[in-house]
C-alpha positions as CSV (number, residue, x, y, z in Angstrom):
1,M,-13.2,4.9,-30.3
2,K,-9.4,4.4,-29.8
3,Q,-7.4,7.6,-30.4
4,P,-4.6,7.3,-33.0
5,F,-2.3,9.2,-30.7
6,E,-1.3,9.2,-27.0
7,L,-2.2,12.0,-24.6
8,K,0.7,13.3,-22.6
9,P,0.6,13.3,-18.8
10,H,-1.8,16.0,-17.4
11,E,-3.1,16.7,-20.9
12,D,-6.9,17.2,-21.4
13,V,-8.8,17.1,-24.7
14,L,-10.8,20.3,-25.1
15,E,-12.4,19.7,-28.4
16,I,-12.5,17.1,-31.2
17,V,-13.4,18.7,-34.5
18,R,-14.6,16.7,-37.5
19,E,-15.5,17.5,-41.1
20,S,-19.1,18.7,-41.5
21,L,-21.4,16.0,-43.1
22,I,-23.1,18.5,-45.3
23,P,-20.4,18.6,-48.1
24,I,-20.2,14.8,-48.2
25,L,-23.9,14.2,-48.1
26,P,-24.3,13.8,-51.9
27,C,-21.6,11.2,-51.9
28,L,-23.2,9.4,-49.0
29,V,-26.6,9.4,-50.7
30,L,-25.1,8.0,-53.8
31,Y,-23.4,5.2,-51.9
32,I,-26.7,4.4,-50.0
33,L,-28.5,4.3,-53.4
34,W,-25.8,2.0,-54.7
35,V,-26.5,-0.4,-51.9
36,L,-30.3,-0.2,-52.2
37,V,-30.8,-0.3,-56.0
38,P,-30.0,-4.1,-56.3
39,F,-32.8,-4.8,-53.9
40,F,-35.3,-3.2,-56.3
41,F,-34.2,-5.6,-59.0
42,L,-33.9,-8.6,-56.6
43,F,-36.5,-10.9,-58.3
44,P,-35.5,-10.1,-62.0
45,L,-31.9,-10.6,-61.1
46,F,-32.5,-13.9,-59.2
47,R,-34.6,-15.2,-62.2
48,Q,-31.4,-14.9,-64.3
49,G,-29.8,-17.6,-62.4
50,M,-26.2,-17.6,-61.2
51,M,-25.3,-14.5,-63.3
52,G,-28.1,-12.5,-61.8
53,L,-27.1,-13.7,-58.3
54,L,-23.5,-12.6,-59.0
55,I,-24.6,-9.2,-60.3
56,F,-26.8,-8.6,-57.2
57,F,-24.1,-9.5,-54.7
58,V,-21.3,-7.6,-56.5
59,L,-23.4,-4.4,-56.6
60,A,-24.6,-4.7,-53.0
61,L,-21.2,-5.6,-51.6
62,S,-19.4,-2.9,-53.5
63,G,-21.8,-0.3,-52.3
64,V,-21.4,-1.4,-48.7
65,I,-17.6,-1.3,-49.0
66,M,-17.6,2.2,-50.6
67,L,-20.1,3.5,-47.9
68,T,-18.0,1.9,-45.1
69,R,-14.8,3.3,-46.5
70,R,-16.2,6.8,-46.7
71,L,-17.7,6.8,-43.2
72,K,-14.5,5.4,-41.7
73,R,-12.5,8.1,-43.4
74,W,-14.9,10.8,-42.1
75,S,-15.0,9.5,-38.6
76,A,-11.2,9.0,-38.3
77,T,-10.2,12.4,-39.7
78,M,-10.2,14.9,-36.9
79,L,-8.6,18.0,-35.4
80,V,-8.0,17.5,-31.7
81,L,-7.5,20.5,-29.5
82,T,-5.9,19.8,-26.2
83,D,-4.8,22.2,-23.5
84,K,-1.1,21.7,-24.7
85,R,-1.2,21.1,-28.5
86,I,-3.1,20.6,-31.6
87,V,-3.2,17.1,-33.3
88,D,-4.4,16.8,-36.9
89,V,-5.3,13.3,-37.8
90,E,-6.0,12.7,-41.5
91,Q,-7.3,9.4,-42.6
92,R,-6.8,8.9,-46.3
93,G,-7.7,5.2,-46.6
94,F,-8.1,2.1,-44.6
95,F,-4.4,1.8,-44.0
96,D,-3.2,5.3,-44.7
97,R,-3.2,7.8,-41.8
98,I,-1.2,11.0,-41.3
99,V,-0.9,12.4,-37.8
100,T,0.5,15.9,-37.3
101,E,0.9,17.6,-34.0
102,T,2.2,21.0,-32.9
103,P,2.3,22.9,-29.6
104,Y,0.5,26.2,-29.5
105,S,3.8,28.1,-29.2
106,Q,4.8,26.9,-32.7
107,I,1.7,28.4,-34.4
108,D,2.7,31.6,-36.2
109,E,-0.8,32.5,-37.5
110,A,-4.2,31.0,-37.4
111,S,-6.9,31.9,-40.0
112,Y,-10.2,30.6,-41.2
113,R,-12.1,30.8,-44.5
114,V,-15.7,30.4,-45.5
115,K,-16.0,30.2,-49.3
116,G,-19.1,29.8,-51.4
117,L,-22.9,29.9,-51.0
118,C,-23.3,26.4,-49.4
119,A,-20.4,27.0,-47.0
120,T,-22.0,30.3,-45.9
121,V,-25.5,29.0,-45.6
122,F,-24.5,25.8,-43.7
123,R,-21.7,27.5,-41.8
124,Y,-18.7,25.4,-42.6
125,G,-15.2,26.4,-43.7
126,S,-11.5,25.7,-43.3
127,I,-8.9,26.5,-40.7
128,R,-5.3,27.1,-41.6
129,L,-2.5,27.1,-39.1
130,E,0.9,28.6,-40.3
131,L,3.7,27.1,-38.2
132,K,7.0,28.6,-37.4
133,G,10.1,27.4,-39.2
134,S,10.1,24.9,-42.0
135,A,7.3,22.8,-40.6
136,A,4.4,22.1,-43.0
137,D,1.2,24.2,-42.3
138,I,-1.9,22.5,-41.0
139,Q,-5.1,22.9,-42.9
140,F,-8.4,21.4,-41.9
141,E,-11.3,21.6,-44.4
142,R,-15.1,21.7,-44.1
143,I,-15.5,22.1,-40.4
144,F,-18.6,23.4,-38.8
145,H,-18.3,26.9,-37.3
146,P,-14.7,27.6,-38.2
147,A,-14.8,31.1,-36.5
148,R,-15.5,29.5,-33.1
149,I,-12.6,27.0,-33.5
150,H,-10.4,29.8,-34.7
151,D,-11.2,31.9,-31.6
152,L,-10.5,28.9,-29.3
153,I,-7.1,28.3,-31.0
154,N,-6.2,31.9,-30.6
155,D,-7.3,31.9,-26.9
156,L,-5.1,28.9,-26.3
157,R,-2.2,30.5,-28.1
158,R,-2.5,33.6,-25.9
159,E,-2.6,31.4,-22.7
160,T,0.5,29.5,-23.8
161,H,2.4,32.7,-24.5
162,S,1.4,34.2,-21.2
163,Y,2.9,31.2,-19.3
164,E,6.2,31.3,-21.2
């Protein structure tokens, strides 16, 4: 997959973090059902003639579009940790992407939060990076093992401060 940003010279990607699939699983199941249900009514719909054919294709096609849109949004939204910076890529729609990047030296505080029964059982949570100055904070939701990512970010922050 093509990255939505350019790596700098001598920069290595350490980790690519995506949203956990557990929280969006009910939505994905609903979209898959939306695609499959018209096939259960295939013969009764086709017996209705042109109107039944139209209903079948509208339901099946709309389900495929919604499922594709959600999976594209999931796969293109990521938090990329390199050895020099953090890049937050947020895909909001087919043609709407926000890319935020910050060097480790600009991170004032890193914290993570696991809230709720499902998040605790399935070990997903959110990471919040407070940036120095007036820059907007970076928050990445529903990631798997946020404590491990938080520790990695803090280790990289310490390494960056020791080289300065």
